[in-house]
N, CA, C and O of each residue as an XYZ file, in Angstrom:
872
protein
N     195.439    125.872     76.826
C     194.435    125.463     77.812
C     193.088    125.912     77.333
O     192.936    127.043     76.872
N     192.098    125.042     77.434
C     190.743    125.380     77.009
C     190.014    126.049     78.159
O     190.457    126.023     79.307
N     188.874    126.654     77.812
C     188.094    127.401     78.798
C     187.214    126.484     79.555
O     186.629    125.562     78.986
N     187.099    126.721     80.879
C     186.197    125.957     81.726
C     184.980    126.843     82.002
O     185.111    127.992     82.422
N     183.834    126.300     81.765
C     182.597    127.053     82.004
C     181.821    126.470     83.160
O     181.706    125.249     83.266
N     181.283    127.307     84.032
C     180.529    126.844     85.214
C     179.117    126.452     84.821
O     178.163    127.171     85.120
N     178.976    125.298     84.143
C     177.666    124.853     83.710
C     176.933    124.059     84.763
O     177.528    123.229     85.451
N     175.661    124.304     84.892
C     174.877    123.574     85.884
C     174.442    122.230     85.338
O     174.268    122.106     84.125
N     174.257    121.217     86.170
C     173.715    119.958     85.705
C     172.210    120.074     85.501
O     171.607    121.040     85.968
N     171.591    119.126     84.822
C     170.159    119.226     84.624
C     169.437    119.174     85.947
O     169.880    118.511     86.884
N     168.288    119.899     86.022
C     167.525    119.996     87.273
C     166.814    118.681     87.555
O     166.534    118.389     88.718
N     166.508    117.872     86.538
C     165.811    116.630     86.764
C     166.169    115.653     85.678
O     166.696    116.041     84.635
N     165.885    114.374     85.913
C     166.157    113.388     84.871
C     165.164    113.601     83.746
O     163.964    113.762     83.973
N     165.691    113.600     82.514
C     164.823    113.829     81.360
C     164.083    112.553     80.996
O     164.711    111.516     80.782
N     162.750    112.614     80.924
C     162.024    111.399     80.486
C     162.177    111.203     79.009
O     161.945    112.142     78.248
N     162.557    110.030     78.564
C     162.709    109.751     77.156
C     161.420    109.048     76.693
O     160.874    108.181     77.376
N     160.962    109.461     75.505
C     159.692    108.887     75.033
C     159.787    107.406     74.802
O     160.773    106.917     74.252
N     158.779    106.695     75.215
C     158.786    105.229     75.154
C     158.896    104.716     73.755
O     159.444    103.634     73.545
N     158.378    105.477     72.742
C     158.482    104.998     71.367
C     159.848    105.225     70.782
O     160.148    104.711     69.704
N     160.691    105.987     71.464
C     162.072    106.221     70.984
C     163.049    105.245     71.596
O     163.845    104.628     70.889
N     162.991    105.101     72.923
C     163.929    104.197     73.614
C     163.140    103.527     74.751
O     162.062    103.987     75.127
N     163.701    102.426     75.292
C     163.014    101.791     76.391
C     162.872    102.728     77.614
O     163.685    103.627     77.828
N     161.816    102.483     78.397
C     161.587    103.262     79.593
C     162.805    103.053     80.550
O     163.220    101.923     80.809
N     163.356    104.180     81.059
C     164.520    104.128     81.919
C     164.066    103.823     83.342
O     162.972    104.203     83.758
N     164.935    103.127     84.079
C     164.686    102.803     85.486
C     166.025    102.791     86.184
O     167.063    102.785     85.523
N     166.026    102.787     87.510
C     167.269    102.752     88.285
C     167.954    101.424     88.031
O     167.342    100.361     88.135
N     169.231    101.498     87.696
C     170.051    100.291     87.427
C     171.334    100.470     88.182
O     171.845    101.584     88.291
N     171.854     99.406     88.696
C     173.120     99.453     89.412
C     174.223     99.970     88.414
O     174.282     99.530     87.266
N     175.057    100.878     88.875
C     176.148    101.390     88.027
C     177.496    100.855     88.452
O     178.517    101.533     88.336
N     177.485     99.617     88.951
C     178.766     99.041     89.419
C     179.730     98.891     88.222
O     180.947     98.870     88.402
N     179.184     98.789     87.025
C     180.032     98.819     85.836
C     179.200     99.248     84.666
O     177.988     99.416     84.802
N     179.816     99.433     83.507
C     179.134     99.935     82.322
C     178.161     98.905     81.811
O     177.229     99.275     81.096
N     178.312     97.665     82.124
C     177.455     96.652     81.531
C     176.059     96.680     82.144
O     175.108     96.287     81.467
N     175.887     97.111     83.358
C     174.610     97.196     83.975
C     174.064     95.811     84.333
O     174.839     94.879     84.548
N     172.731     95.669     84.398
C     172.172     94.393     84.776
C     172.235     93.438     83.556
O     172.624     93.820     82.452
N     171.835     92.187     83.818
C     171.897     91.194     82.725
C     170.627     90.371     82.743
O     169.908     90.361     83.742
N     170.338     89.672     81.636
C     169.161     88.847     81.599
C     169.472     87.486     82.236
O     170.565     87.271     82.759
N     168.490     86.569     82.183
C     168.641     85.306     82.895
C     169.812     84.476     82.352
O     170.353     83.626     83.058
N     170.185     84.717     81.146
C     171.315     83.967     80.595
C     172.660     84.597     80.937
O     173.710     84.035     80.627
N     172.627     85.772     81.582
C     173.873     86.472     81.938
C     174.305     87.446     80.884
O     175.301     88.143     81.079
N     173.583     87.534     79.737
C     173.947     88.427     78.671
C     173.293     89.800     78.948
O     172.138     89.873     79.368
N     174.058     90.890     78.704
C     173.522     92.232     78.903
C     172.607     92.588     77.757
O     173.007     92.444     76.601
N     171.438     93.031     78.013
C     170.529     93.431     76.958
C     170.856     94.861     76.512
O     171.451     95.640     77.256
N     170.461     95.176     75.309
C     170.661     96.518     74.804
C     169.961     97.539     75.689
O     170.528     98.585     76.007
N     168.745     97.241     76.081
C     167.994     98.186     76.940
C     168.705     98.408     78.258
O     168.840     99.555     78.685
N     169.164     97.365     78.915
C     169.819     97.499     80.212
C     171.116     98.268     80.095
O     171.443     99.093     80.948
N     171.857     97.990     79.025
C     173.124     98.689     78.763
C     172.857    100.186     78.622
O     173.543    101.019     79.214
N     171.827    100.505     77.810
C     171.511    101.902     77.616
C     171.057    102.578     78.943
O     171.444    103.712     79.227
N     170.274    101.900     79.704
C     169.792    102.506     80.963
C     170.933    102.834     81.888
O     170.913    103.874     82.547
N     171.912    101.988     81.953
C     173.086    102.224     82.829
C     173.818    103.439     82.350
O     174.147    104.322     83.142
N     174.081    103.500     81.065
C     174.819    104.666     80.488
C     173.996    105.948     80.669
O     174.548    106.998     80.998
N     172.708    105.864     80.461
C     171.864    107.054     80.567
C     171.926    107.628     81.982
O     172.110    108.832     82.159
N     171.775    106.778     82.971
C     171.807    107.271     84.364
C     173.197    107.825     84.735
O     173.295    108.824     85.447
N     174.220    107.202     84.272
C     175.593    107.625     84.642
C     176.031    108.891     83.950
O     176.769    109.688     84.530
N     175.587    109.098     82.704
C     176.141    110.165     81.852
C     175.210    111.284     81.555
O     175.559    112.174     80.780
N     174.022    111.289     82.141
C     173.034    112.333     81.816
C     173.585    113.751     82.094
O     173.515    114.640     81.246
N     174.126    113.926     83.296
C     174.673    115.253     83.624
C     175.791    115.705     82.751
O     175.875    116.877     82.384
N     176.682    114.756     82.403
C     177.823    115.083     81.559
C     177.331    115.481     80.159
O     177.837    116.453     79.599
N     176.391    114.783     79.597
C     175.867    115.115     78.290
C     175.207    116.503     78.334
O     175.361    117.287     77.398
N     174.487    116.804     79.396
C     173.900    118.131     79.563
C     174.965    119.202     79.494
O     174.828    120.168     78.743
N     176.036    119.040     80.276
C     177.119    120.040     80.271
C     177.815    120.159     78.915
O     178.209    121.246     78.491
N     177.954    119.019     78.251
C     178.599    119.015     76.910
C     177.751    119.798     75.888
O     178.311    120.563     75.103
N     176.466    119.634     75.877
C     175.584    120.349     74.963
C     175.690    121.867     75.225
O     175.728    122.668     74.291
N     175.735    122.236     76.496
C     175.899    123.702     76.854
C     177.228    124.205     76.317
O     177.295    125.274     75.711
N     178.293    123.428     76.543
C     179.619    123.916     76.130
C     179.720    124.022     74.612
O     180.512    124.818     74.107
N     178.943    123.244     73.880
C     178.945    123.322     72.427
C     178.137    124.436     71.897
O     178.100    124.626     70.681
N     177.452    125.226     72.767
C     176.807    126.450     72.352
C     175.337    126.410     72.184
O     174.775    127.285     71.525
N     174.662    125.412     72.760
C     173.176    125.382     72.642
C     172.550    126.485     73.460
O     173.068    126.858     74.513
N     171.435    127.009     72.982
C     170.686    127.969     73.756
C     170.174    127.301     74.995
O     169.889    126.104     74.969
N     170.044    128.032     76.089
C     169.620    127.491     77.337
C     168.231    126.778     77.180
O     168.026    125.676     77.690
N     167.318    127.431     76.477
C     165.947    126.903     76.384
C     165.875    125.628     75.544
O     164.879    124.907     75.597
N     166.934    125.345     74.762
C     166.921    124.173     73.896
C     167.748    123.019     74.434
O     167.778    121.950     73.826
N     168.405    123.209     75.540
C     169.370    122.202     76.060
C     168.716    120.852     76.356
O     169.207    119.809     75.926
N     167.612    120.883     77.088
C     167.013    119.607     77.475
C     166.527    118.817     76.271
O     166.658    117.593     76.241
N     165.957    119.514     75.259
C     165.538    118.794     74.039
C     166.746    118.204     73.305
O     166.663    117.105     72.758
N     167.854    118.923     73.292
C     169.045    118.409     72.633
C     169.639    117.243     73.349
O     170.112    116.298     72.719
N     169.625    117.290     74.689
C     170.138    116.144     75.454
C     169.291    114.913     75.148
O     169.825    113.818     74.976
N     168.003    115.085     75.079
C     167.083    114.003     74.673
C     167.508    113.467     73.304
O     167.616    112.254     73.125
N     167.751    114.364     72.332
C     168.132    113.960     70.999
C     169.453    113.201     70.964
O     169.618    112.261     70.187
N     170.403    113.620     71.820
C     171.698    112.968     71.899
C     171.512    111.501     72.321
O     172.074    110.590     71.712
N     170.721    111.298     73.364
C     170.524    109.919     73.858
C     169.706    109.076     72.871
O     169.933    107.870     72.775
N     168.777    109.668     72.148
C     168.096    108.936     71.107
C     169.070    108.469     70.012
O     169.048    107.314     69.585
N     169.918    109.400     69.577
C     170.916    109.074     68.555
C     171.885    108.032     69.070
O     172.260    107.115     68.339
N     172.298    108.163     70.332
C     173.221    107.186     70.922
C     172.598    105.808     70.978
O     173.233    104.807     70.648
N     171.337    105.770     71.405
C     170.674    104.461     71.506
C     170.590    103.726     70.146
O     170.718    102.504     70.060
N     170.374    104.520     69.114
C     170.263    103.935     67.757
C     171.597    103.421     67.256
O     171.625    102.600     66.340
N     172.681    103.865     67.812
C     174.002    103.415     67.339
C     174.735    102.560     68.409
O     175.920    102.254     68.276
N     173.992    102.193     69.461
C     174.592    101.495     70.586
C     175.224    100.183     70.206
O     176.258     99.797     70.752
N     174.596     99.493     69.260
C     175.144     98.179     68.865
C     176.514     98.277     68.174
O     177.255     97.296     68.110
N     176.838     99.463     67.662
C     178.158     99.636     67.025
C     179.227    100.161     67.976
O     180.391    100.306     67.601
N     178.812    100.446     69.227
C     179.759    100.977     70.202
C     180.638     99.812     70.690
O     180.130     98.739     71.016
N     181.944    100.033     70.737
C     182.902     99.042     71.236
C     183.159     99.353     72.699
O     183.834    100.335     73.007
N     182.613     98.501     73.653
C     182.737     98.765     75.072
C     184.182     98.737     75.580
O     184.454     99.139     76.711
N     185.088     98.270     74.754
C     186.492     98.269     75.209
C     187.129     99.633     75.088
O     188.216     99.864     75.617
N     186.459    100.538     74.396
C     186.963    101.910     74.204
C     186.235    102.863     75.158
O     185.126    102.566     75.600
N     186.856    104.012     75.480
C     186.225    104.980     76.377
C     184.874    105.445     75.865
O     184.715    105.741     74.680
N     183.892    105.509     76.776
C     182.556    105.880     76.402
C     182.400    107.373     76.022
O     181.793    107.695     75.000
N     182.950    108.266     76.848
C     182.646    109.690     76.681
C     183.101    110.231     75.323
O     182.364    111.024     74.739
N     184.230    109.868     74.799
C     184.570    110.386     73.455
C     183.486    109.990     72.417
O     183.129    110.781     71.543
N     182.977    108.746     72.539
C     181.906    108.314     71.597
C     180.681    109.209     71.809
O     180.130    109.755     70.853
N     180.261    109.354     73.070
C     179.110    110.206     73.350
C     179.334    111.671     72.868
O     178.419    112.330     72.374
N     180.577    112.138     73.036
C     180.882    113.501     72.592
C     180.671    113.606     71.084
O     180.116    114.600     70.616
N     181.096    112.617     70.320
C     180.895    112.653     68.887
C     179.449    112.689     68.519
O     179.054    113.396     67.592
N     178.619    111.909     69.258
C     177.176    111.992     68.999
C     176.621    113.385     69.312
O     175.850    113.963     68.546
N     177.054    113.905     70.485
C     176.561    115.255     70.872
C     177.001    116.303     69.873
O     176.232    117.211     69.555
N     178.199    116.201     69.378
C     178.703    117.209     68.409
C     177.823    117.169     67.157
O     177.448    118.226     66.648
N     177.485    115.989     66.651
C     176.701    115.933     65.426
C     175.281    116.450     65.662
O     174.707    117.093     64.782
N     174.722    116.185     66.807
C     173.372    116.697     67.119
C     173.365    118.195     67.211
O     172.497    118.851     66.635
N     174.335    118.758     67.939
C     174.399    120.210     68.087
C     174.775    120.887     66.817
O     174.302    121.994     66.558
N     175.607    120.279     66.002
C     175.980    120.805     64.708
C     174.758    120.928     63.811
O     174.584    121.968     63.175
N     173.922    119.931     63.733
C     172.703    119.995     62.946
C     171.792    121.107     63.491
O     171.185    121.860     62.730
N     171.714    121.189     64.808
C     170.850    122.203     65.424
C     171.306    123.638     65.091
O     170.483    124.505     64.796
N     172.628    123.873     65.142
C     173.142    125.215     64.897
C     173.083    125.584     63.431
O     173.135    126.769     63.105
N     172.977    124.630     62.545
C     172.910    124.895     61.135
C     171.511    125.250     60.634
O     171.348    125.711     59.504
N     170.507    125.033     61.480
C     169.167    125.364     61.097
C     168.990    126.856     60.849
O     169.629    127.684     61.499
N     168.123    127.190     59.909
C     167.918    128.592     59.543
C     167.332    129.357     60.721
O     167.530    130.567     60.827
N     166.606    128.667     61.616
C     165.980    129.337     62.749
C     166.954    129.656     63.877
O     166.620    130.408     64.793
N     168.192    129.073     63.814
C     169.136    129.295     64.891
C     169.775    130.665     64.777
O     170.235    131.052     63.703
N     169.804    131.380     65.848
C     170.549    132.659     65.927
C     171.209    132.721     67.269
O     170.601    132.366     68.279
N     172.440    133.164     67.303
C     173.165    133.164     68.557
C     172.607    134.205     69.536
O     172.332    135.342     69.152
N     172.444    133.810     70.789
C     172.019    134.742     71.797
C     173.238    135.525     72.294
O     174.357    135.011     72.316
N     173.002    136.745     72.681
C     174.103    137.508     73.242
C     174.587    136.838     74.522
O     173.783    136.568     75.414
N     175.927    136.557     74.632
C     176.409    135.855     75.843
C     176.315    136.694     77.092
O     176.555    136.186     78.187
N     175.969    137.976     76.965
C     175.772    138.821     78.166
C     174.602    138.362     78.987
O     174.546    138.637     80.185
N     173.655    137.663     78.373
C     172.460    137.261     79.091
C     172.722    136.024     79.929
O     172.363    134.919     79.523
N     173.338    136.188     81.088
C     173.620    135.119     82.003
C     172.399    134.831     82.830
O     171.891    135.739     83.489
N     171.885    133.577     82.830
C     170.718    133.259     83.653
C     170.982    133.556     85.117
O     172.118    133.465     85.584
N     169.921    133.913     85.842
C     170.090    134.303     87.232
C     170.696    133.202     88.071
O     171.494    133.456     88.974
N     170.290    131.909     87.750
C     170.797    130.830     88.585
C     172.283    130.540     88.339
O     172.900    129.798     89.103
N     172.858    131.118     87.283
C     174.262    130.899     86.971
C     175.132    132.099     87.395
O     176.358    132.044     87.298
N     174.500    133.160     87.856
C     175.249    134.318     88.292
C     175.986    134.009     89.584
O     175.452    133.376     90.495
N     177.241    134.480     89.637
C     178.022    134.269     90.867
C     177.574    135.252     91.915
O     177.235    136.386     91.577
N     177.558    134.880     93.135
C     177.117    135.844     94.123
C     177.190    135.255     95.536
O     177.607    135.947     96.465
N     176.796    134.005     95.713
C     176.788    133.408     97.003
C     178.231    133.204     97.513
O     179.048    132.569     96.846
N     178.524    133.746     98.693
C     179.828    133.530     99.267
C     180.911    134.440     98.783
O     182.050    134.320     99.236
N     180.607    135.372     97.858
C     181.612    136.335     97.396
C     181.039    137.729     97.519
O     179.829    137.916     97.641
N     181.944    138.719     97.482
C     181.475    140.076     97.618
C     180.800    140.512     96.316
O     180.901    139.839     95.290
N     180.108    141.657     96.382
C     179.450    142.204     95.208
C     180.424    142.493     94.091
O     180.164    142.199     92.925
N     181.554    143.075     94.465
C     182.587    143.415     93.450
C     183.129    142.143     92.778
O     183.288    142.070     91.560
N     183.412    141.115     93.658
C     183.897    139.866     93.064
C     182.890    139.187     92.177
O     183.238    138.592     91.157
N     181.641    139.280     92.571
C     180.545    138.676     91.758
C     180.490    139.341     90.407
O     180.421    138.657     89.386
N     180.519    140.672     90.376
C     180.510    141.395     89.126
C     181.674    141.020     88.239
O     181.515    140.820     87.035
N     182.856    140.926     88.847
C     184.082    140.614     88.099
C     184.018    139.239     87.511
O     184.396    139.056     86.354
N     183.539    138.225     88.279
C     183.462    136.872     87.804
C     182.388    136.772     86.692
O     182.607    136.097     85.686
N     181.291    137.408     86.864
C     180.265    137.380     85.822
C     180.801    138.007     84.519
O     180.507    137.533     83.422
N     181.588    139.077     84.668
C     182.137    139.764     83.505
C     183.133    138.831     82.769
O     183.169    138.799     81.539
N     183.930    138.082     83.540
C     184.879    137.143     82.937
C     184.132    136.054     82.180
O     184.554    135.637     81.101
N     183.033    135.599     82.744
C     182.268    134.531     82.100
C     181.640    135.042     80.825
O     181.612    134.334     79.819
N     181.136    136.263     80.852
C     180.607    136.874     79.599
C     181.658    136.909     78.539
O     181.401    136.601     77.375
N     182.857    137.290     78.944
C     183.967    137.404     77.970
C     184.318    136.070     77.356
O     184.553    135.982     76.151
N     184.358    135.029     78.170
C     184.662    133.655     77.680
C     183.547    133.213     76.704
O     183.828    132.707     75.618
N     182.288    133.414     77.114
C     181.185    132.968     76.289
C     181.192    133.716     74.939
O     180.951    133.115     73.892
N     181.461    134.993     74.978
C     181.496    135.781     73.747
C     182.608    135.310     72.827
O     182.430    135.231     71.612
N     183.775    134.992     73.423
C     184.886    134.505     72.575
C     184.572    133.135     71.997
O     184.892    132.877     70.837
N     183.959    132.255     72.765
C     183.577    130.960     72.268
C     182.594    131.076     71.128
O     182.667    130.292     70.183
N     181.690    132.011     71.179
C     180.696    132.161     70.165
C     181.266    132.542     68.836
O     180.629    132.355     67.800
N     182.483    133.084     68.856
C     183.124    133.470     67.589
C     183.970    132.341     66.967
O     184.534    132.486     65.882
N     184.035    131.216     67.695
C     184.729    130.053     67.135
C     183.787    129.244     66.271
O     182.647    129.012     66.675
N     184.212    128.806     65.104
C     183.413    127.836     64.369
C     183.214    126.557     65.226
O     184.108    126.175     65.981
N     182.054    125.909     65.104
C     181.780    124.786     65.980
C     182.821    123.688     65.869
O     183.120    123.018     66.858
N     183.377    123.494     64.683
C     184.390    122.460     64.512
C     185.601    122.733     65.399
O     186.196    121.809     65.953
N     185.962    124.021     65.531
C     187.123    124.386     66.398
C     186.672    124.401     67.869
O     187.409    123.964     68.753
N     185.478    124.898     68.116
C     184.990    124.984     69.515
C     184.914    123.605     70.124
O     185.271    123.434     71.290
N     184.457    122.602     69.368
C     184.322    121.279     69.926
C     185.654    120.731     70.411
O     185.704    120.135     71.487
N     186.726    120.908     69.665
C     188.047    120.464     70.097
C     188.541    121.248     71.272
O     189.148    120.693     72.188
N     188.282    122.571     71.260
C     188.820    123.474     72.279
C     188.162    123.178     73.645
O     188.871    123.100     74.649
N     186.851    123.015     73.708
C     186.183    122.879     75.007
C     186.320    121.464     75.557
O     186.183    121.286     76.768
N     186.582    120.454     74.743
C     186.614    119.111     75.212
C     188.038    118.639     75.570
O     188.210    117.544     76.106
N     189.032    119.446     75.280
C     190.432    119.033     75.461
C     190.751    118.661     76.879
O     191.563    117.764     77.102
N     190.132    119.330     77.877
C     190.431    119.062     79.274
C     190.025    117.631     79.664
O     190.580    117.092     80.622
N     189.091    117.011     78.967
C     188.576    115.719     79.339
C     188.993    114.597     78.416
O     188.998    113.437     78.827
N     189.338    114.901     77.197
C     189.598    113.860     76.216
C     190.896    114.149     75.434
O     191.050    115.237     74.880
N     191.822    113.184     75.388
C     193.045    113.338     74.606
C     192.690    113.608     73.132
O     191.637    113.203     72.640
N     193.601    114.302     72.458
C     193.358    114.669     71.041
C     193.150    113.439     70.165
O     192.250    113.475     69.327
N     193.911    112.352     70.293
C     193.630    111.222     69.413
C     192.253    110.646     69.565
O     191.639    110.240     68.578
N     191.744    110.599     70.799
C     190.367    110.113     71.042
C     189.319    111.120     70.485
O     188.271    110.727     69.972
N     189.631    112.383     70.601
C     188.756    113.421     70.065
C     188.644    113.239     68.534
O     187.553    113.271     67.964
N     189.771    113.056     67.915
C     189.763    112.909     66.449
C     188.930    111.697     66.052
O     188.150    111.781     65.104
N     189.073    110.559     66.757
C     188.234    109.398     66.442
C     186.768    109.679     66.676
O     185.925    109.260     65.883
N     186.435    110.397     67.775
C     185.040    110.693     68.104
C     184.412    111.582     67.045
O     183.259    111.391     66.656
N     185.198    112.574     66.576
C     184.659    113.513     65.543
C     184.820    112.965     64.116
O     184.359    113.577     63.153
N     185.476    111.812     63.996
C     185.642    111.155     62.712
C     186.449    112.045     61.706
O     186.091    112.225     60.542
N     187.539    112.566     62.253
C     188.447    113.411     61.421
C     189.872    112.916     61.605
O     190.182    112.275     62.610
N     190.754    113.212     60.630
C     192.165    112.800     60.770
C     192.801    113.472     62.005
O     192.372    114.550     62.418
N     193.813    112.833     62.578
C     194.459    113.341     63.760
C     195.049    114.736     63.494
O     194.899    115.663     64.290
N     195.724    114.842     62.347
C     196.336    116.159     62.034
C     195.320    117.278     61.909
O     195.590    118.419     62.283
N     194.154    116.946     61.382
C     193.060    117.939     61.283
C     192.624    118.389     62.682
O     192.371    119.570     62.923
N     192.544    117.413     63.595
C     192.124    117.756     64.948
C     193.164    118.689     65.582
O     192.785    119.672     66.219
N     194.434    118.412     65.429
C     195.472    119.276     65.993
C     195.430    120.658     65.338
O     195.658    121.671     65.999
N     195.140    120.694     64.055
C     195.038    121.974     63.306
C     193.876    122.824     63.852
O     194.008    124.032     64.049
N     192.723    122.148     64.090
C     191.606    122.857     64.603
C     191.877    123.406     66.038
O     191.450    124.509     66.378
N     192.569    122.636     66.830
C     192.914    123.063     68.185
C     193.845    124.286     68.128
O     193.641    125.251     68.865
N     194.876    124.248     67.246
C     195.729    125.370     67.136
C     195.026    126.656     66.663
O     195.278    127.743     67.184
N     194.150    126.510     65.679
C     193.400    127.647     65.187
C     192.459    128.192     66.267
O     192.331    129.405     66.437
N     191.804    127.280     66.991
C     190.882    127.686     68.059
C     191.615    128.437     69.165
O     191.116    129.452     69.653
N     192.783    127.959     69.567
C     193.509    128.663     70.629
C     193.901    130.041     70.192
O     193.791    130.987     70.972
N     194.360    130.190     68.960
C     194.811    131.482     68.457
C     193.637    132.412     68.319
O     193.730    133.573     68.718
N     192.553    131.954     67.779
C     191.377    132.828     67.586
C     190.754    133.235     68.915
O     190.328    134.376     69.092
N     190.706    132.251     69.879
C     190.143    132.557     71.179
C     190.968    133.626     71.887
O     190.419    134.574     72.448
N     192.268    133.469     71.857
C     193.149    134.456     72.535
C     192.991    135.851     71.895
O     192.880    136.855     72.599
N     192.984    135.897     70.572
C     192.827    137.160     69.874
C     191.478    137.802     70.209
O     191.401    139.010     70.430
N     190.439    137.009     70.246
C     189.114    137.529     70.542
C     188.984    138.038     71.981
O     188.349    139.061     72.237
N     189.596    137.307     72.907
C     189.584    137.751     74.294
C     190.286    139.130     74.435
O     189.796    140.012     75.140
N     191.379    139.285     73.788
C     192.105    140.575     73.815
C     191.277    141.679     73.228
O     191.202    142.775     73.783
N     190.644    141.391     72.092
C     189.839    142.442     71.447
C     188.632    142.835     72.326
O     188.367    144.017     72.545
N     187.925    141.831     72.813
C     186.714    142.113     73.606
C     187.086    142.741     74.923
O     186.328    143.572     75.423
N     188.189    142.400     75.502
C     188.584    142.967     76.806
C     188.895    144.464     76.654
O     188.716    145.237     77.596
N     189.355    144.860     75.484
C     189.710    146.274     75.274
C     188.496    147.098     74.832
O     188.576    148.325     74.785
N     187.361    146.438     74.505
C     186.203    147.157     74.029
C     185.290    147.524     75.238
O     184.967    146.673     76.067
N     184.889    148.812     75.309
C     183.981    149.193     76.394
C     182.686    148.424     76.287
O     182.149    148.277     75.189
N     182.159    147.919     77.420
C     180.967    147.137     77.388
C     179.752    148.099     77.464
O     179.715    149.014     78.287
N     178.757    147.856     76.571
C     177.566    148.730     76.564
C     176.757    148.547     77.851
O     176.845    147.503     78.497
N     175.968    149.564     78.223
C     175.147    149.434     79.423
C     174.155    148.281     79.292
O     173.786    147.905     78.180
N     173.710    147.703     80.451
C     172.738    146.642     80.470
C     171.514    147.056     79.684
O     171.000    148.160     79.859
N     171.044    146.166     78.814
C     169.806    146.435     78.090
C     170.028    147.169     76.790
O     169.103    147.289     75.986
N     171.253    147.672     76.557
C     171.513    148.391     75.306
C     171.628    147.391     74.134
O     172.030    146.244     74.333
N     171.285    147.820     72.957
C     171.390    146.951     71.791
C     172.819    146.823     71.400
O     173.621    147.743     71.557
N     173.148    145.576     70.848
C     174.538    145.297     70.522
C     174.851    145.827     69.122
O     175.979    145.694     68.649
């Protein structure tokens, strides 16, 4: 079983630059095709707008689960939709959309994490808006926050190739994940097996390690 993280949706719709993609507007989401032109054919812009409105929150959560820093998430979501728009003509609408989007998001985040400027933030730094507290006791809040820190720390020790398979398994079957990541099916299963084993080992190790006081250097 993969880890579920309590990620928040974006606070607002991200404006996409007009020189990158068409200006987004409200479009009926009765189906993936969206609106159509006078001939009845769906335009590329209309198709994109429908997908953008429907999947913005999901892409935001996916980028977070893949390990983006909080301050970089909105820029990365923007980059994912830019990359998706540029490949939209090759998307087969008869196939599930989210595995395709996940593959795009993986490649964007992979490039981002490989940059020399990227350094992992300590997972102990849970933003205030994500701290548990409302409706639970103080002790329960502390316990849930501690469990979340433990999960985030363990995920940070997974190579991104393994993390991607591990965090997406709840939503996407392994064969579709393999296609989205453009890897052989057996490779995808191997990454999942390695991720599960490493995650479990890391959780056990971190759970046994005394946690330093707040503000102490790691």
